[in-house]
Structures are given as C-alpha cells and as structure tokens.
mmCIF file of the N, C-alpha and C atoms, coordinates in Angstrom:
data_MODEL
# 
_entry.id   MODEL 
# 
loop_
_atom_site.group_PDB 
_atom_site.id 
_atom_site.type_symbol 
_atom_site.label_atom_id 
_atom_site.label_alt_id 
_atom_site.label_comp_id 
_atom_site.label_asym_id 
_atom_site.label_entity_id 
_atom_site.label_seq_id 
_atom_site.pdbx_PDB_ins_code 
_atom_site.Cartn_x 
_atom_site.Cartn_y 
_atom_site.Cartn_z 
_atom_site.occupancy 
_atom_site.B_iso_or_equiv 
_atom_site.pdbx_formal_charge 
_atom_site.auth_seq_id 
_atom_site.auth_comp_id 
_atom_site.auth_asym_id 
_atom_site.auth_atom_id 
_atom_site.pdbx_PDB_model_num 
ATOM 1   N N  . UNK A 1 1  ? 59.869  328.886 44.499 1.00 0.00 ? 1  UNK A N  1 
ATOM 2   C CA . UNK A 1 1  ? 59.897  328.695 43.218 1.00 0.00 ? 1  UNK A CA 1 
ATOM 3   C C  . UNK A 1 1  ? 58.201  329.291 42.785 1.00 0.00 ? 1  UNK A C  1 
ATOM 4   N N  . UNK A 1 2  ? 58.019  330.432 42.174 1.00 0.00 ? 2  UNK A N  1 
ATOM 5   C CA . UNK A 1 2  ? 56.645  330.285 41.574 1.00 0.00 ? 2  UNK A CA 1 
ATOM 6   C C  . UNK A 1 2  ? 55.677  329.251 41.174 1.00 0.00 ? 2  UNK A C  1 
ATOM 7   N N  . UNK A 1 3  ? 54.636  329.553 40.927 1.00 0.00 ? 3  UNK A N  1 
ATOM 8   C CA . UNK A 1 3  ? 53.564  328.660 39.366 1.00 0.00 ? 3  UNK A CA 1 
ATOM 9   C C  . UNK A 1 3  ? 54.184  329.006 38.562 1.00 0.00 ? 3  UNK A C  1 
ATOM 10  N N  . UNK A 1 4  ? 54.795  330.473 38.092 1.00 0.00 ? 4  UNK A N  1 
ATOM 11  C CA . UNK A 1 4  ? 54.615  330.903 36.800 1.00 0.00 ? 4  UNK A CA 1 
ATOM 12  C C  . UNK A 1 4  ? 55.998  330.112 36.040 1.00 0.00 ? 4  UNK A C  1 
ATOM 13  N N  . UNK A 1 5  ? 56.668  329.853 37.058 1.00 0.00 ? 5  UNK A N  1 
ATOM 14  C CA . UNK A 1 5  ? 58.354  328.983 36.865 1.00 0.00 ? 5  UNK A CA 1 
ATOM 15  C C  . UNK A 1 5  ? 58.383  327.591 36.465 1.00 0.00 ? 5  UNK A C  1 
ATOM 16  N N  . UNK A 1 6  ? 57.553  327.451 37.709 1.00 0.00 ? 6  UNK A N  1 
ATOM 17  C CA . UNK A 1 6  ? 57.231  325.875 37.556 1.00 0.00 ? 6  UNK A CA 1 
ATOM 18  C C  . UNK A 1 6  ? 56.453  325.221 36.110 1.00 0.00 ? 6  UNK A C  1 
ATOM 19  N N  . UNK A 1 7  ? 55.444  326.266 35.542 1.00 0.00 ? 7  UNK A N  1 
ATOM 20  C CA . UNK A 1 7  ? 54.625  325.750 34.437 1.00 0.00 ? 7  UNK A CA 1 
ATOM 21  C C  . UNK A 1 7  ? 55.903  325.801 33.374 1.00 0.00 ? 7  UNK A C  1 
ATOM 22  N N  . UNK A 1 8  ? 56.967  326.157 33.310 1.00 0.00 ? 8  UNK A N  1 
ATOM 23  C CA . UNK A 1 8  ? 58.251  326.043 32.051 1.00 0.00 ? 8  UNK A CA 1 
ATOM 24  C C  . UNK A 1 8  ? 58.858  324.880 31.907 1.00 0.00 ? 8  UNK A C  1 
ATOM 25  N N  . UNK A 1 9  ? 59.158  324.595 33.783 1.00 0.00 ? 9  UNK A N  1 
ATOM 26  C CA . UNK A 1 9  ? 59.729  323.796 34.005 1.00 0.00 ? 9  UNK A CA 1 
ATOM 27  C C  . UNK A 1 9  ? 59.229  322.280 33.289 1.00 0.00 ? 9  UNK A C  1 
ATOM 28  N N  . UNK A 1 10 ? 58.086  322.222 33.051 1.00 0.00 ? 10 UNK A N  1 
ATOM 29  C CA . UNK A 1 10 ? 57.414  321.214 32.479 1.00 0.00 ? 10 UNK A CA 1 
ATOM 30  C C  . UNK A 1 10 ? 57.668  320.682 31.066 1.00 0.00 ? 10 UNK A C  1 
ATOM 31  N N  . UNK A 1 11 ? 57.775  319.893 30.828 1.00 0.00 ? 11 UNK A N  1 
ATOM 32  C CA . UNK A 1 11 ? 58.472  319.723 29.575 1.00 0.00 ? 11 UNK A CA 1 
ATOM 33  C C  . UNK A 1 11 ? 57.199  319.498 28.592 1.00 0.00 ? 11 UNK A C  1 
ATOM 34  N N  . UNK A 1 12 ? 55.791  319.476 28.501 1.00 0.00 ? 12 UNK A N  1 
ATOM 35  C CA . UNK A 1 12 ? 54.730  319.501 28.014 1.00 0.00 ? 12 UNK A CA 1 
ATOM 36  C C  . UNK A 1 12 ? 54.744  321.117 27.787 1.00 0.00 ? 12 UNK A C  1 
ATOM 37  N N  . UNK A 1 13 ? 54.482  321.765 28.473 1.00 0.00 ? 13 UNK A N  1 
ATOM 38  C CA . UNK A 1 13 ? 54.679  323.182 28.774 1.00 0.00 ? 13 UNK A CA 1 
ATOM 39  C C  . UNK A 1 13 ? 55.162  323.752 27.445 1.00 0.00 ? 13 UNK A C  1 
ATOM 40  N N  . UNK A 1 14 ? 57.063  323.702 27.817 1.00 0.00 ? 14 UNK A N  1 
ATOM 41  C CA . UNK A 1 14 ? 57.771  323.842 27.380 1.00 0.00 ? 14 UNK A CA 1 
ATOM 42  C C  . UNK A 1 14 ? 57.484  323.683 25.479 1.00 0.00 ? 14 UNK A C  1 
ATOM 43  N N  . UNK A 1 15 ? 57.434  322.607 25.273 1.00 0.00 ? 15 UNK A N  1 
ATOM 44  C CA . UNK A 1 15 ? 57.026  322.528 23.665 1.00 0.00 ? 15 UNK A CA 1 
ATOM 45  C C  . UNK A 1 15 ? 55.961  322.627 23.670 1.00 0.00 ? 15 UNK A C  1 
ATOM 46  N N  . UNK A 1 16 ? 55.006  322.644 24.035 1.00 0.00 ? 16 UNK A N  1 
ATOM 47  C CA . UNK A 1 16 ? 53.412  323.840 23.536 1.00 0.00 ? 16 UNK A CA 1 
ATOM 48  C C  . UNK A 1 16 ? 53.805  325.396 23.201 1.00 0.00 ? 16 UNK A C  1 
ATOM 49  N N  . UNK A 1 17 ? 54.749  325.598 23.899 1.00 0.00 ? 17 UNK A N  1 
ATOM 50  C CA . UNK A 1 17 ? 55.281  327.382 23.852 1.00 0.00 ? 17 UNK A CA 1 
ATOM 51  C C  . UNK A 1 17 ? 55.876  327.387 22.459 1.00 0.00 ? 17 UNK A C  1 
ATOM 52  N N  . UNK A 1 18 ? 56.960  326.633 22.347 1.00 0.00 ? 18 UNK A N  1 
ATOM 53  C CA . UNK A 1 18 ? 57.763  326.686 21.431 1.00 0.00 ? 18 UNK A CA 1 
ATOM 54  C C  . UNK A 1 18 ? 56.775  326.249 19.622 1.00 0.00 ? 18 UNK A C  1 
ATOM 55  N N  . UNK A 1 19 ? 56.074  325.398 20.099 1.00 0.00 ? 19 UNK A N  1 
ATOM 56  C CA . UNK A 1 19 ? 54.851  325.009 19.109 1.00 0.00 ? 19 UNK A CA 1 
ATOM 57  C C  . UNK A 1 19 ? 54.386  326.206 18.473 1.00 0.00 ? 19 UNK A C  1 
ATOM 58  N N  . UNK A 1 20 ? 53.923  326.866 19.463 1.00 0.00 ? 20 UNK A N  1 
ATOM 59  C CA . UNK A 1 20 ? 52.932  327.957 19.391 1.00 0.00 ? 20 UNK A CA 1 
ATOM 60  C C  . UNK A 1 20 ? 53.474  329.190 18.867 1.00 0.00 ? 20 UNK A C  1 
ATOM 61  N N  . UNK A 1 21 ? 54.802  329.353 19.394 1.00 0.00 ? 21 UNK A N  1 
ATOM 62  C CA . UNK A 1 21 ? 55.907  330.427 18.645 1.00 0.00 ? 21 UNK A CA 1 
ATOM 63  C C  . UNK A 1 21 ? 56.215  330.276 16.977 1.00 0.00 ? 21 UNK A C  1 
ATOM 64  N N  . UNK A 1 22 ? 56.955  328.718 16.908 1.00 0.00 ? 22 UNK A N  1 
ATOM 65  C CA . UNK A 1 22 ? 56.748  328.654 15.646 1.00 0.00 ? 22 UNK A CA 1 
ATOM 66  C C  . UNK A 1 22 ? 55.722  328.718 14.551 1.00 0.00 ? 22 UNK A C  1 
ATOM 67  N N  . UNK A 1 23 ? 54.724  327.668 15.371 1.00 0.00 ? 23 UNK A N  1 
ATOM 68  C CA . UNK A 1 23 ? 53.210  328.095 13.956 1.00 0.00 ? 23 UNK A CA 1 
ATOM 69  C C  . UNK A 1 23 ? 53.315  329.363 13.561 1.00 0.00 ? 23 UNK A C  1 
ATOM 70  N N  . UNK A 1 24 ? 53.275  330.489 14.599 1.00 0.00 ? 24 UNK A N  1 
ATOM 71  C CA . UNK A 1 24 ? 52.812  331.527 14.429 1.00 0.00 ? 24 UNK A CA 1 
ATOM 72  C C  . UNK A 1 24 ? 53.809  331.928 13.461 1.00 0.00 ? 24 UNK A C  1 
ATOM 73  N N  . UNK A 1 25 ? 54.948  331.732 13.293 1.00 0.00 ? 25 UNK A N  1 
ATOM 74  C CA . UNK A 1 25 ? 56.103  332.643 13.006 1.00 0.00 ? 25 UNK A CA 1 
ATOM 75  C C  . UNK A 1 25 ? 55.835  332.311 10.924 1.00 0.00 ? 25 UNK A C  1 
ATOM 76  N N  . UNK A 1 26 ? 55.635  330.749 11.082 1.00 0.00 ? 26 UNK A N  1 
ATOM 77  C CA . UNK A 1 26 ? 55.787  330.036 9.555  1.00 0.00 ? 26 UNK A CA 1 
ATOM 78  C C  . UNK A 1 26 ? 53.959  330.927 9.228  1.00 0.00 ? 26 UNK A C  1 
ATOM 79  N N  . UNK A 1 27 ? 53.334  331.073 9.996  1.00 0.00 ? 27 UNK A N  1 
ATOM 80  C CA . UNK A 1 27 ? 51.519  331.410 9.312  1.00 0.00 ? 27 UNK A CA 1 
ATOM 81  C C  . UNK A 1 27 ? 51.629  332.858 9.483  1.00 0.00 ? 27 UNK A C  1 
ATOM 82  N N  . UNK A 1 28 ? 52.606  333.673 9.826  1.00 0.00 ? 28 UNK A N  1 
ATOM 83  C CA . UNK A 1 28 ? 52.671  335.027 10.327 1.00 0.00 ? 28 UNK A CA 1 
ATOM 84  C C  . UNK A 1 28 ? 51.576  335.967 10.498 1.00 0.00 ? 28 UNK A C  1 
ATOM 85  N N  . UNK A 1 29 ? 50.955  335.042 11.463 1.00 0.00 ? 29 UNK A N  1 
ATOM 86  C CA . UNK A 1 29 ? 49.763  335.145 12.267 1.00 0.00 ? 29 UNK A CA 1 
ATOM 87  C C  . UNK A 1 29 ? 49.147  334.683 13.282 1.00 0.00 ? 29 UNK A C  1 
ATOM 88  N N  . UNK A 1 30 ? 48.279  335.246 14.444 1.00 0.00 ? 30 UNK A N  1 
ATOM 89  C CA . UNK A 1 30 ? 48.198  333.700 15.575 1.00 0.00 ? 30 UNK A CA 1 
ATOM 90  C C  . UNK A 1 30 ? 48.154  332.854 14.382 1.00 0.00 ? 30 UNK A C  1 
ATOM 91  N N  . UNK A 1 31 ? 48.687  332.013 15.667 1.00 0.00 ? 31 UNK A N  1 
ATOM 92  C CA . UNK A 1 31 ? 48.865  330.741 15.076 1.00 0.00 ? 31 UNK A CA 1 
ATOM 93  C C  . UNK A 1 31 ? 47.185  329.952 14.922 1.00 0.00 ? 31 UNK A C  1 
ATOM 94  N N  . UNK A 1 32 ? 46.501  328.801 14.247 1.00 0.00 ? 32 UNK A N  1 
ATOM 95  C CA . UNK A 1 32 ? 45.824  327.793 13.867 1.00 0.00 ? 32 UNK A CA 1 
ATOM 96  C C  . UNK A 1 32 ? 46.117  326.707 15.097 1.00 0.00 ? 32 UNK A C  1 
ATOM 97  N N  . UNK A 1 33 ? 44.993  326.827 15.616 1.00 0.00 ? 33 UNK A N  1 
ATOM 98  C CA . UNK A 1 33 ? 45.218  325.534 17.085 1.00 0.00 ? 33 UNK A CA 1 
ATOM 99  C C  . UNK A 1 33 ? 45.534  324.490 16.766 1.00 0.00 ? 33 UNK A C  1 
ATOM 100 N N  . UNK A 1 34 ? 44.701  324.180 16.019 1.00 0.00 ? 34 UNK A N  1 
ATOM 101 C CA . UNK A 1 34 ? 44.508  322.759 15.280 1.00 0.00 ? 34 UNK A CA 1 
ATOM 102 C C  . UNK A 1 34 ? 46.319  322.142 15.035 1.00 0.00 ? 34 UNK A C  1 
ATOM 103 N N  . UNK A 1 35 ? 46.796  323.422 13.933 1.00 0.00 ? 35 UNK A N  1 
ATOM 104 C CA . UNK A 1 35 ? 48.710  322.891 13.418 1.00 0.00 ? 35 UNK A CA 1 
ATOM 105 C C  . UNK A 1 35 ? 49.359  322.987 14.800 1.00 0.00 ? 35 UNK A C  1 
ATOM 106 N N  . UNK A 1 36 ? 48.806  324.220 15.809 1.00 0.00 ? 36 UNK A N  1 
ATOM 107 C CA . UNK A 1 36 ? 49.981  324.090 17.443 1.00 0.00 ? 36 UNK A CA 1 
ATOM 108 C C  . UNK A 1 36 ? 49.615  322.932 18.029 1.00 0.00 ? 36 UNK A C  1 
ATOM 109 N N  . UNK A 1 37 ? 48.342  322.346 18.421 1.00 0.00 ? 37 UNK A N  1 
ATOM 110 C CA . UNK A 1 37 ? 48.055  321.071 19.161 1.00 0.00 ? 37 UNK A CA 1 
ATOM 111 C C  . UNK A 1 37 ? 49.142  320.045 18.225 1.00 0.00 ? 37 UNK A C  1 
ATOM 112 N N  . UNK A 1 38 ? 49.125  319.801 16.977 1.00 0.00 ? 38 UNK A N  1 
ATOM 113 C CA . UNK A 1 38 ? 49.635  318.762 16.525 1.00 0.00 ? 38 UNK A CA 1 
ATOM 114 C C  . UNK A 1 38 ? 51.197  319.304 16.396 1.00 0.00 ? 38 UNK A C  1 
ATOM 115 N N  . UNK A 1 39 ? 51.481  319.887 16.575 1.00 0.00 ? 39 UNK A N  1 
ATOM 116 C CA . UNK A 1 39 ? 53.239  320.187 16.202 1.00 0.00 ? 39 UNK A CA 1 
ATOM 117 C C  . UNK A 1 39 ? 53.476  320.218 18.100 1.00 0.00 ? 39 UNK A C  1 
ATOM 118 N N  . UNK A 1 40 ? 53.205  320.570 18.649 1.00 0.00 ? 40 UNK A N  1 
ATOM 119 C CA . UNK A 1 40 ? 53.466  320.318 19.998 1.00 0.00 ? 40 UNK A CA 1 
ATOM 120 C C  . UNK A 1 40 ? 53.311  318.801 20.521 1.00 0.00 ? 40 UNK A C  1 
ATOM 121 N N  . UNK A 1 41 ? 52.289  318.167 20.134 1.00 0.00 ? 41 UNK A N  1 
ATOM 122 C CA . UNK A 1 41 ? 52.273  316.879 20.393 1.00 0.00 ? 41 UNK A CA 1 
ATOM 123 C C  . UNK A 1 41 ? 53.384  316.198 19.651 1.00 0.00 ? 41 UNK A C  1 
ATOM 124 N N  . UNK A 1 42 ? 53.928  316.913 18.266 1.00 0.00 ? 42 UNK A N  1 
ATOM 125 C CA . UNK A 1 42 ? 54.783  316.078 17.523 1.00 0.00 ? 42 UNK A CA 1 
ATOM 126 C C  . UNK A 1 42 ? 56.379  316.166 18.484 1.00 0.00 ? 42 UNK A C  1 
ATOM 127 N N  . UNK A 1 43 ? 56.411  317.354 18.819 1.00 0.00 ? 43 UNK A N  1 
ATOM 128 C CA . UNK A 1 43 ? 57.878  318.092 19.858 1.00 0.00 ? 43 UNK A CA 1 
ATOM 129 C C  . UNK A 1 43 ? 57.957  317.324 20.691 1.00 0.00 ? 43 UNK A C  1 
ATOM 130 N N  . UNK A 1 44 ? 56.417  316.888 21.689 1.00 0.00 ? 44 UNK A N  1 
ATOM 131 C CA . UNK A 1 44 ? 56.795  316.190 23.016 1.00 0.00 ? 44 UNK A CA 1 
ATOM 132 C C  . UNK A 1 44 ? 57.064  315.036 22.746 1.00 0.00 ? 44 UNK A C  1 
ATOM 133 N N  . UNK A 1 45 ? 56.621  313.858 21.665 1.00 0.00 ? 45 UNK A N  1 
ATOM 134 C CA . UNK A 1 45 ? 56.421  312.913 21.468 1.00 0.00 ? 45 UNK A CA 1 
ATOM 135 C C  . UNK A 1 45 ? 58.403  312.883 21.180 1.00 0.00 ? 45 UNK A C  1 
ATOM 136 N N  . UNK A 1 46 ? 58.807  313.616 20.428 1.00 0.00 ? 46 UNK A N  1 
ATOM 137 C CA . UNK A 1 46 ? 60.443  313.808 20.540 1.00 0.00 ? 46 UNK A CA 1 
ATOM 138 C C  . UNK A 1 46 ? 61.269  313.823 21.125 1.00 0.00 ? 46 UNK A C  1 
ATOM 139 N N  . UNK A 1 47 ? 60.375  314.505 22.061 1.00 0.00 ? 47 UNK A N  1 
ATOM 140 C CA . UNK A 1 47 ? 61.401  315.089 23.340 1.00 0.00 ? 47 UNK A CA 1 
ATOM 141 C C  . UNK A 1 47 ? 61.839  314.069 24.584 1.00 0.00 ? 47 UNK A C  1 
ATOM 142 N N  . UNK A 1 48 ? 60.378  313.162 24.518 1.00 0.00 ? 48 UNK A N  1 
ATOM 143 C CA . UNK A 1 48 ? 60.066  312.153 25.786 1.00 0.00 ? 48 UNK A CA 1 
ATOM 144 C C  . UNK A 1 48 ? 61.193  311.164 24.822 1.00 0.00 ? 48 UNK A C  1 
ATOM 145 N N  . UNK A 1 49 ? 61.110  310.390 23.492 1.00 0.00 ? 49 UNK A N  1 
ATOM 146 C CA . UNK A 1 49 ? 62.142  310.133 23.120 1.00 0.00 ? 49 UNK A CA 1 
ATOM 147 C C  . UNK A 1 49 ? 63.213  309.845 23.173 1.00 0.00 ? 49 UNK A C  1 
ATOM 148 N N  . UNK A 1 50 ? 63.916  311.242 23.093 1.00 0.00 ? 50 UNK A N  1 
ATOM 149 C CA . UNK A 1 50 ? 64.692  311.422 23.418 1.00 0.00 ? 50 UNK A CA 1 
ATOM 150 C C  . UNK A 1 50 ? 65.678  311.643 25.282 1.00 0.00 ? 50 UNK A C  1 
ATOM 151 N N  . UNK A 1 51 ? 64.522  311.998 25.586 1.00 0.00 ? 51 UNK A N  1 
ATOM 152 C CA . UNK A 1 51 ? 64.747  311.637 27.256 1.00 0.00 ? 51 UNK A CA 1 
ATOM 153 C C  . UNK A 1 51 ? 65.003  310.235 27.670 1.00 0.00 ? 51 UNK A C  1 
ATOM 154 N N  . UNK A 1 52 ? 64.212  309.376 26.777 1.00 0.00 ? 52 UNK A N  1 
ATOM 155 C CA . UNK A 1 52 ? 64.115  307.447 27.296 1.00 0.00 ? 52 UNK A CA 1 
ATOM 156 C C  . UNK A 1 52 ? 65.271  307.172 26.877 1.00 0.00 ? 52 UNK A C  1 
ATOM 157 N N  . UNK A 1 53 ? 65.704  307.467 25.331 1.00 0.00 ? 53 UNK A N  1 
ATOM 158 C CA . UNK A 1 53 ? 66.773  307.446 24.963 1.00 0.00 ? 53 UNK A CA 1 
ATOM 159 C C  . UNK A 1 53 ? 68.327  307.167 26.144 1.00 0.00 ? 53 UNK A C  1 
ATOM 160 N N  . UNK A 1 54 ? 68.054  308.467 26.380 1.00 0.00 ? 54 UNK A N  1 
ATOM 161 C CA . UNK A 1 54 ? 69.212  309.049 27.247 1.00 0.00 ? 54 UNK A CA 1 
ATOM 162 C C  . UNK A 1 54 ? 69.255  308.281 28.398 1.00 0.00 ? 54 UNK A C  1 
ATOM 163 N N  . UNK A 1 55 ? 68.477  307.825 29.159 1.00 0.00 ? 55 UNK A N  1 
ATOM 164 C CA . UNK A 1 55 ? 68.114  307.204 30.703 1.00 0.00 ? 55 UNK A CA 1 
ATOM 165 C C  . UNK A 1 55 ? 68.352  306.101 30.146 1.00 0.00 ? 55 UNK A C  1 
ATOM 166 N N  . UNK A 1 56 ? 68.533  305.529 29.031 1.00 0.00 ? 56 UNK A N  1 
ATOM 167 C CA . UNK A 1 56 ? 68.747  303.834 28.125 1.00 0.00 ? 56 UNK A CA 1 
ATOM 168 C C  . UNK A 1 56 ? 69.949  303.990 28.621 1.00 0.00 ? 56 UNK A C  1 
ATOM 169 N N  . UNK A 1 57 ? 70.869  304.753 27.681 1.00 0.00 ? 57 UNK A N  1 
ATOM 170 C CA . UNK A 1 57 ? 72.188  304.950 27.490 1.00 0.00 ? 57 UNK A CA 1 
ATOM 171 C C  . UNK A 1 57 ? 72.489  305.267 28.717 1.00 0.00 ? 57 UNK A C  1 
ATOM 172 N N  . UNK A 1 58 ? 72.346  305.860 29.573 1.00 0.00 ? 58 UNK A N  1 
ATOM 173 C CA . UNK A 1 58 ? 72.996  305.909 31.107 1.00 0.00 ? 58 UNK A CA 1 
ATOM 174 C C  . UNK A 1 58 ? 72.892  304.979 31.952 1.00 0.00 ? 58 UNK A C  1 
ATOM 175 N N  . UNK A 1 59 ? 72.419  304.321 31.647 1.00 0.00 ? 59 UNK A N  1 
ATOM 176 C CA . UNK A 1 59 ? 71.447  302.726 32.324 1.00 0.00 ? 59 UNK A CA 1 
ATOM 177 C C  . UNK A 1 59 ? 72.892  301.818 31.746 1.00 0.00 ? 59 UNK A C  1 
ATOM 178 N N  . UNK A 1 60 ? 72.833  301.721 30.823 1.00 0.00 ? 60 UNK A N  1 
ATOM 179 C CA . UNK A 1 60 ? 73.673  300.779 29.740 1.00 0.00 ? 60 UNK A CA 1 
ATOM 180 C C  . UNK A 1 60 ? 74.784  301.049 30.195 1.00 0.00 ? 60 UNK A C  1 
ATOM 181 N N  . UNK A 1 61 ? 75.503  302.628 30.002 1.00 0.00 ? 61 UNK A N  1 
ATOM 182 C CA . UNK A 1 61 ? 76.937  302.557 30.447 1.00 0.00 ? 61 UNK A CA 1 
ATOM 183 C C  . UNK A 1 61 ? 76.898  302.257 31.588 1.00 0.00 ? 61 UNK A C  1 
ATOM 184 N N  . UNK A 1 62 ? 76.145  302.224 33.019 1.00 0.00 ? 62 UNK A N  1 
ATOM 185 C CA . UNK A 1 62 ? 76.286  301.976 34.557 1.00 0.00 ? 62 UNK A CA 1 
ATOM 186 C C  . UNK A 1 62 ? 76.675  301.156 34.034 1.00 0.00 ? 62 UNK A C  1 
ATOM 187 N N  . UNK A 1 63 ? 75.410  300.008 34.003 1.00 0.00 ? 63 UNK A N  1 
ATOM 188 C CA . UNK A 1 63 ? 76.110  298.385 33.867 1.00 0.00 ? 63 UNK A CA 1 
ATOM 189 C C  . UNK A 1 63 ? 76.846  297.630 33.251 1.00 0.00 ? 63 UNK A C  1 
ATOM 190 N N  . UNK A 1 64 ? 77.167  298.936 32.247 1.00 0.00 ? 64 UNK A N  1 
ATOM 191 C CA . UNK A 1 64 ? 78.641  298.018 31.628 1.00 0.00 ? 64 UNK A CA 1 
ATOM 192 C C  . UNK A 1 64 ? 79.853  298.487 32.673 1.00 0.00 ? 64 UNK A C  1 
ATOM 193 N N  . UNK A 1 65 ? 79.645  299.293 33.482 1.00 0.00 ? 65 UNK A N  1 
ATOM 194 C CA . UNK A 1 65 ? 81.099  299.772 34.412 1.00 0.00 ? 65 UNK A CA 1 
ATOM 195 C C  . UNK A 1 65 ? 80.864  298.577 35.447 1.00 0.00 ? 65 UNK A C  1 
ATOM 196 N N  . UNK A 1 66 ? 79.776  298.351 35.824 1.00 0.00 ? 66 UNK A N  1 
ATOM 197 C CA . UNK A 1 66 ? 79.644  297.633 36.596 1.00 0.00 ? 66 UNK A CA 1 
ATOM 198 C C  . UNK A 1 66 ? 80.392  296.167 36.488 1.00 0.00 ? 66 UNK A C  1 
ATOM 199 N N  . UNK A 1 67 ? 80.080  295.207 35.309 1.00 0.00 ? 67 UNK A N  1 
ATOM 200 C CA . UNK A 1 67 ? 80.194  294.467 35.325 1.00 0.00 ? 67 UNK A CA 1 
ATOM 201 C C  . UNK A 1 67 ? 81.595  294.180 34.364 1.00 0.00 ? 67 UNK A C  1 
ATOM 202 N N  . UNK A 1 68 ? 82.657  295.312 34.475 1.00 0.00 ? 68 UNK A N  1 
ATOM 203 C CA . UNK A 1 68 ? 84.340  294.868 34.351 1.00 0.00 ? 68 UNK A CA 1 
ATOM 204 C C  . UNK A 1 68 ? 84.533  294.175 35.504 1.00 0.00 ? 68 UNK A C  1 
ATOM 205 N N  . UNK A 1 69 ? 85.321  293.243 35.313 1.00 0.00 ? 69 UNK A N  1 
ATOM 206 C CA . UNK A 1 69 ? 86.475  292.873 36.018 1.00 0.00 ? 69 UNK A CA 1 
ATOM 207 C C  . UNK A 1 69 ? 87.197  293.130 36.179 1.00 0.00 ? 69 UNK A C  1 
ATOM 208 N N  . UNK A 1 70 ? 87.508  293.205 37.976 1.00 0.00 ? 70 UNK A N  1 
ATOM 209 C CA . UNK A 1 70 ? 88.660  293.918 38.786 1.00 0.00 ? 70 UNK A CA 1 
ATOM 210 C C  . UNK A 1 70 ? 89.627  293.182 39.524 1.00 0.00 ? 70 UNK A C  1 
ATOM 211 N N  . UNK A 1 71 ? 90.888  293.541 39.555 1.00 0.00 ? 71 UNK A N  1 
ATOM 212 C CA . UNK A 1 71 ? 91.618  292.459 40.480 1.00 0.00 ? 71 UNK A CA 1 
ATOM 213 C C  . UNK A 1 71 ? 91.545  292.573 41.345 1.00 0.00 ? 71 UNK A C  1 
ATOM 214 N N  . UNK A 1 72 ? 92.577  292.074 42.575 1.00 0.00 ? 72 UNK A N  1 
ATOM 215 C CA . UNK A 1 72 ? 92.397  292.088 43.978 1.00 0.00 ? 72 UNK A CA 1 
ATOM 216 C C  . UNK A 1 72 ? 91.867  292.951 44.770 1.00 0.00 ? 72 UNK A C  1 
ATOM 217 N N  . UNK A 1 73 ? 92.366  294.540 44.346 1.00 0.00 ? 73 UNK A N  1 
ATOM 218 C CA . UNK A 1 73 ? 92.584  295.407 44.726 1.00 0.00 ? 73 UNK A CA 1 
ATOM 219 C C  . UNK A 1 73 ? 91.530  295.968 44.241 1.00 0.00 ? 73 UNK A C  1 
ATOM 220 N N  . UNK A 1 74 ? 90.287  295.889 43.535 1.00 0.00 ? 74 UNK A N  1 
ATOM 221 C CA . UNK A 1 74 ? 89.060  296.996 43.290 1.00 0.00 ? 74 UNK A CA 1 
ATOM 222 C C  . UNK A 1 74 ? 89.020  297.492 42.042 1.00 0.00 ? 74 UNK A C  1 
ATOM 223 N N  . UNK A 1 75 ? 90.310  297.865 41.874 1.00 0.00 ? 75 UNK A N  1 
ATOM 224 C CA . UNK A 1 75 ? 90.216  298.553 40.484 1.00 0.00 ? 75 UNK A CA 1 
ATOM 225 C C  . UNK A 1 75 ? 90.036  298.209 39.379 1.00 0.00 ? 75 UNK A C  1 
ATOM 226 N N  . UNK A 1 76 ? 89.182  298.954 38.502 1.00 0.00 ? 76 UNK A N  1 
ATOM 227 C CA . UNK A 1 76 ? 88.874  298.055 37.299 1.00 0.00 ? 76 UNK A CA 1 
ATOM 228 C C  . UNK A 1 76 ? 89.837  297.776 35.965 1.00 0.00 ? 76 UNK A C  1 
ATOM 229 N N  . UNK A 1 77 ? 90.002  296.808 35.471 1.00 0.00 ? 77 UNK A N  1 
ATOM 230 C CA . UNK A 1 77 ? 90.868  296.246 34.767 1.00 0.00 ? 77 UNK A CA 1 
ATOM 231 C C  . UNK A 1 77 ? 91.217  297.334 34.133 1.00 0.00 ? 77 UNK A C  1 
ATOM 232 N N  . UNK A 1 78 ? 90.744  298.134 33.111 1.00 0.00 ? 78 UNK A N  1 
ATOM 233 C CA . UNK A 1 78 ? 90.926  299.377 32.396 1.00 0.00 ? 78 UNK A CA 1 
ATOM 234 C C  . UNK A 1 78 ? 91.941  300.045 32.936 1.00 0.00 ? 78 UNK A C  1 
ATOM 235 N N  . UNK A 1 79 ? 91.815  300.068 33.985 1.00 0.00 ? 79 UNK A N  1 
ATOM 236 C CA . UNK A 1 79 ? 92.806  301.478 34.876 1.00 0.00 ? 79 UNK A CA 1 
ATOM 237 C C  . UNK A 1 79 ? 93.987  301.002 35.329 1.00 0.00 ? 79 UNK A C  1 
ATOM 238 N N  . UNK A 1 80 ? 94.255  299.683 34.998 1.00 0.00 ? 80 UNK A N  1 
ATOM 239 C CA . UNK A 1 80 ? 95.222  299.248 35.713 1.00 0.00 ? 80 UNK A CA 1 
ATOM 240 C C  . UNK A 1 80 ? 96.573  299.645 35.219 1.00 0.00 ? 80 UNK A C  1 
ATOM 241 N N  . UNK A 1 81 ? 97.864  300.124 35.578 1.00 0.00 ? 81 UNK A N  1 
ATOM 242 C CA . UNK A 1 81 ? 98.744  300.739 34.888 1.00 0.00 ? 81 UNK A CA 1 
ATOM 243 C C  . UNK A 1 81 ? 99.552  299.329 34.880 1.00 0.00 ? 81 UNK A C  1 
ATOM 244 N N  . UNK A 1 82 ? 100.563 298.805 33.560 1.00 0.00 ? 82 UNK A N  1 
ATOM 245 C CA . UNK A 1 82 ? 101.109 297.967 33.904 1.00 0.00 ? 82 UNK A CA 1 
ATOM 246 C C  . UNK A 1 82 ? 102.806 298.257 34.490 1.00 0.00 ? 82 UNK A C  1 
ATOM 247 N N  . UNK A 1 83 ? 103.039 297.485 34.945 1.00 0.00 ? 83 UNK A N  1 
ATOM 248 C CA . UNK A 1 83 ? 104.042 297.495 35.767 1.00 0.00 ? 83 UNK A CA 1 
ATOM 249 C C  . UNK A 1 83 ? 105.123 296.449 36.031 1.00 0.00 ? 83 UNK A C  1 
# 
C-alpha cells in the first residue's frame, strides 16, 4: 500500500478531510481554517468516542458469553435443546 493510501486510513485525516469539505460547502468558498480545525476536532472526538463505545460493547458481550454456566458437555445452557 502506498503512503497516499495510508493517510486516508488514519482516523484523524479522514475526519479532517470531511470537515474541510463540509466547511467549504457551508461557506460556499475556501473554508475558514479555524472553523475547519474546530469541526475536525469535534468529528475526531465523536469518532473516538464511538470507537471506544463499540470496543466496550464488544468486551462486555464477550465477557457475558464467557460467564454463562455450561452443563457437563460444555454447551452453554442457552443453546441446550430440551429433551
């Protein structure tokens, strides 16, 4: 992968580009640098919060599945078929 592609994989650069484009649309001109910077940091903080929330949810779900009691055959009790 080239360096040009790597920069777009970075979270901050992606949201900074989005902030630049959206600010330019709002202003109908080259965007104000300070307004763009503030928008980019707001988007970045929101994206990080969402990323951390998803990671926490995944960890919680994983921990919950590990704590399910199992019968002697190792199958979680929620997956047993009554017989």
